[in-house]
N, C-alpha and C positions, 0 to 999 in steps of 0.2 A: 435544395440540397445545401451543402455547407459553403459553396463558393470557392472551394480550394481545388487546386490542380491535383492530378494523380501523384505527382512528385511530392507535393506538400502533404497529402494524405499519408503517403508511404513514410515520410520523415516523421510525421506526428505519431504514427503507429509504432515506428522504431523507438522513438523516445518513450512512448508509453510502456513498451515491453522492457526497455532498459531500466526505467524507473521502478516498475512493479517487481522486477527481478532483483532489485538491489537489497542489500542487507539493511540499509537505512529504513526502508519501508517496513521490513519485518521487525526491527528492533523497537519502533515506537514512533513518536511524533517528530516531524521535521517541518521546516519552513520552506517557502518558495525559493529563498536564496540558496538553501541547501540543495534543493532539486536542480536549480540552474547550475550550481557548481558541479554537481554530479554529472549532468548531461553535457557540460562544456567539454571541448576537446582542444587543449592547448597545443597539442602536436600539429593539428591542422588549422590552428588559429581561428577556431569557431567557438566563440564564447556566447553564452546565453545571459541575458540580463535578468534581474529579479522580476521585472514585469513579464518577460516571456515565461519564466518559471511559474509565476502566479497564474498566467493564462492557461498553461498546461495543467496545473493542479486544479484550477477551477473547472476545467473541462472534465477532468477525471472525477471530480465531485459530481458534476452533472450526469455523467454516465453511470455513476454508482461504484466506481473502483476505489475511491477514497472518501473519507469524511473529514470535516474540518471543524475546528473550534477557534474562536477568537479570544486571545488572551492579551489584554491591553491593546497595544498598537499592532501586534503581530498576529498572524493567523497560522495555526499549526494544523498540519494535515497528518492523517494516520489511516491505516488500513481498517476497514470496518470489522468489528468483532461480532461473532455470532452471540446471540443472547444465551443460548444453551449449548455448552460444550459437550456435556455427557449426561447421561441419565442413569439412575441406579439400575443395576441388573436385577431381574426378577428373582425372587427366592425360589430355588429349586432344591428339592430334597434328593440328594444323590447317595444317601446312605452313609456319608462320612460324618461322624459326630464332630460338633464344633467345640471341642475342648482340647486340652493339651494331649499330645501323643507321646506315650512313653514306650520306647522300643524295648 
């Protein structure tokens, strides 16, 4: 198994849900520092370091929730995009002429 206690597994799953539901993931690429800052809680004095953010993001890459690219010294993470978003609709003759309509 992973060697983690049930509390640690629950905390990791909570962090995964919070990160994947954030607008930062939907908007585009982010770094491990951005993820750590998002998941930190200053109210409860629980701060995540960049290394903890990197470990979480690398784990998400391993399970397939995120993809990563290395740009210089920093690694950027982003949500995987599907190769095909839509396909053309099949041509169906419904009897409506495809030209201008004059009422």
